[in-house]
C-alpha positions as CSV (number, residue, x, y, z in Angstrom):
1,M,7.7,4.4,10.9
2,L,6.0,1.3,12.1
3,S,2.2,1.3,11.5
4,Q,1.4,0.5,15.1
5,F,1.1,2.3,18.4
6,E,3.0,-0.3,20.6
7,S,6.0,-2.4,20.0
8,K,8.7,-4.3,21.9
9,V,11.1,-1.9,20.2
10,P,9.5,1.5,21.0
11,D,11.1,3.5,18.1
12,N,9.3,5.6,15.6
13,L,5.7,4.5,16.2
14,L,2.4,6.1,15.3
15,C,2.0,7.3,18.9
16,D,5.2,9.5,18.2
17,L,3.2,11.7,15.9
18,S,2.1,15.1,17.2
19,F,-1.6,14.2,17.2
20,D,-4.0,13.5,20.1
21,F,-5.2,10.1,19.1
22,P,-8.5,8.8,20.7
23,K,-8.4,5.8,23.0
24,G,-8.9,2.4,21.1
25,I,-7.5,3.7,17.7
26,H,-5.8,1.1,15.6
27,A,-4.3,0.8,12.0
28,V,-6.2,-1.0,9.3
29,G,-4.3,-2.6,6.5
30,R,-0.9,-1.9,7.9
31,L,2.2,-1.0,5.9
32,D,5.5,-2.8,6.3
33,K,8.5,-0.9,7.7
34,E,10.0,-0.1,4.2
35,S,6.7,1.0,2.7
36,E,5.1,4.4,2.9
37,G,1.7,6.1,2.1
38,L,-1.9,6.0,3.1
39,L,-2.7,4.3,6.4
40,I,-6.2,4.3,7.8
41,L,-6.5,4.7,11.6
42,T,-9.9,4.1,13.3
43,T,-11.6,3.2,16.5
44,N,-14.3,1.2,14.6
45,K,-13.4,-2.4,14.9
46,K,-15.7,-3.4,12.0
47,V,-13.6,-1.5,9.5
48,T,-11.1,-4.3,9.0
49,R,-13.7,-7.0,8.5
50,L,-15.8,-4.8,6.1
51,L,-12.8,-3.6,4.1
52,F,-10.4,-6.5,3.9
53,Q,-12.5,-9.6,4.8
54,D,-15.7,-8.8,2.9
55,K,-16.9,-10.9,-0.1
56,I,-16.7,-7.7,-2.2
57,P,-13.0,-7.0,-2.9
58,H,-11.7,-3.5,-2.3
59,K,-9.0,-1.8,-4.4
60,R,-5.7,-0.7,-3.0
61,K,-3.4,1.2,-5.3
62,Y,0.3,1.5,-5.0
63,L,2.9,3.6,-6.7
64,V,6.0,1.4,-7.2
65,K,9.6,2.0,-8.3
66,V,11.4,-1.2,-9.4
67,K,15.0,-1.6,-10.5
68,N,15.6,-1.8,-14.3
69,E,13.0,-1.7,-17.1
70,V,10.0,-4.0,-16.8
71,S,9.2,-5.9,-20.2
72,N,5.6,-6.1,-21.6
73,E,5.8,-9.9,-21.0
74,S,6.4,-9.3,-17.2
75,L,3.7,-6.7,-17.0
76,A,1.3,-9.2,-18.6
77,K,2.3,-11.8,-15.9
78,L,1.5,-9.3,-13.2
79,R,-1.8,-8.3,-14.7
80,N,-3.0,-11.9,-15.2
81,G,-2.0,-13.3,-11.8
82,I,1.4,-14.6,-10.8
83,S,2.5,-17.4,-8.5
84,I,4.1,-16.2,-5.2
85,R,5.3,-17.8,-2.1
86,I,3.1,-17.2,0.9
87,K,3.2,-18.1,4.6
88,G,4.1,-21.7,5.3
89,G,6.1,-21.9,2.0
90,E,3.1,-22.6,0.0
91,Y,2.5,-21.0,-3.5
92,Y,-0.5,-18.8,-4.2
93,T,-1.6,-17.4,-7.6
94,T,-2.5,-13.7,-7.2
95,A,-5.9,-12.4,-8.6
96,P,-5.6,-10.5,-11.9
97,C,-4.8,-6.8,-11.1
98,E,-4.3,-3.5,-12.9
99,V,-0.7,-2.5,-13.7
100,N,0.3,0.6,-15.6
101,V,3.7,2.0,-16.2
102,V,3.9,5.8,-15.4
103,Q,6.3,8.6,-15.5
104,K,8.5,9.4,-12.5
105,P,6.3,11.3,-10.2
106,A,7.3,14.9,-9.6
107,G,8.1,16.1,-6.2
108,L,8.9,12.7,-4.6
109,F,12.0,12.7,-2.3
110,E,14.6,10.5,-4.0
111,H,17.2,10.1,-1.3
112,G,19.8,12.3,-3.1
113,L,19.9,10.5,-6.4
114,S,20.6,12.8,-9.4
115,I,18.3,13.4,-12.2
116,Y,20.0,10.7,-14.2
117,E,19.0,7.6,-12.4
118,Y,21.5,4.6,-12.9
119,P,20.6,1.8,-13.2
120,P,17.4,2.5,-15.0
121,C,14.2,2.0,-13.1
122,T,10.5,1.6,-13.9
123,W,7.7,3.5,-12.1
124,M,4.3,1.8,-12.1
125,T,0.9,1.7,-10.5
126,I,-0.3,-1.6,-9.2
127,T,-4.0,-2.0,-8.0
128,I,-4.8,-5.1,-6.1
129,T,-8.0,-6.4,-4.5
130,E,-6.3,-8.8,-2.0
131,G,-3.6,-8.4,0.6
132,K,-1.3,-11.4,1.1
133,Y,1.7,-10.5,3.4
134,H,4.1,-8.3,1.3
135,Q,2.1,-9.2,-1.8
136,V,3.3,-6.4,-4.1
137,R,6.9,-7.0,-3.2
138,K,6.5,-10.7,-3.8
139,M,4.8,-10.1,-7.2
140,L,7.7,-8.0,-8.3
141,K,10.2,-10.6,-7.0
142,A,8.4,-13.2,-9.1
143,I,9.2,-11.2,-12.3
144,H,12.8,-10.8,-11.2
145,H,12.5,-7.1,-10.2
146,R,13.5,-5.6,-6.9
147,C,11.0,-3.2,-5.4
148,Q,12.9,0.1,-4.5
149,R,10.0,2.1,-3.4
150,L,6.3,1.2,-2.5
151,I,3.8,3.9,-1.7
152,R,0.1,3.2,-1.1
153,I,-1.6,6.0,-2.8
154,S,-5.3,5.0,-2.4
155,I,-7.8,2.5,-0.9
156,E,-10.9,2.6,-3.1
157,D,-11.7,6.5,-3.4
158,L,-9.8,7.4,-0.2
159,E,-6.7,9.0,-1.7
160,L,-3.3,10.0,-0.3
161,D,-3.3,13.1,-2.4
162,Q,-0.9,15.8,-1.0
163,L,-0.8,14.5,2.6
164,A,2.7,14.8,3.9
165,P,4.5,12.1,5.7
166,G,3.3,12.0,9.3
167,E,0.3,14.2,8.6
168,V,-3.1,13.2,9.9
169,K,-6.3,14.0,8.2
170,E,-9.6,13.3,10.2
171,L,-12.8,12.3,8.3
172,E,-16.4,12.1,9.5
173,E,-17.5,8.5,9.5
174,P,-20.2,8.7,6.8
175,S,-17.7,10.3,4.3
176,F,-15.0,7.8,5.3
177,F,-17.3,4.9,4.6
178,K,-18.4,6.4,1.3
179,L,-14.9,6.9,0.1
180,L,-14.0,3.3,1.1
181,K,-17.2,2.1,-0.6
182,I,-18.4,0.3,2.5
183,A,-22.2,0.5,2.3
184,N,-23.4,-1.4,5.2
185,Y,-21.6,0.0,8.2
186,H,-24.2,0.0,10.8
């Protein structure tokens, strides 16, 4: 699903969900077409600036599946900051981030793969505080691993939890801002 309400190719958009969205709603911190997970929708135009353009960085945590096993050396490169290619062909060194190898999560739909996955893969969580275009995918490519699955599981203390794909959960604005750790929202 595209994380937008309008598109030149009107296929599988947020407006197709069975929910009565208010006028003026928009996605904050969009996900690319191949990614999944937590997406913030709001009518408050200040949220993007407060969350992603503020001087105080906000954490975004992703559950990632990569092809093959990731070495400790590659994990260290990710943690310490790695050079990626960004818009305009320039190179950028990412900020240090949290990276942890995790067990395969239970209950995730695996597109018909058997319990014996071949080739081997590594599941990890990556928590970043910046958001360059396709940053996590580019970080993984820089250590020569292909991202097979990318799921945003939290932004600060706002968590995906057991929210099903396409499900919408409404939050009152004060608790929404508290979970996102945005103190000055007036």
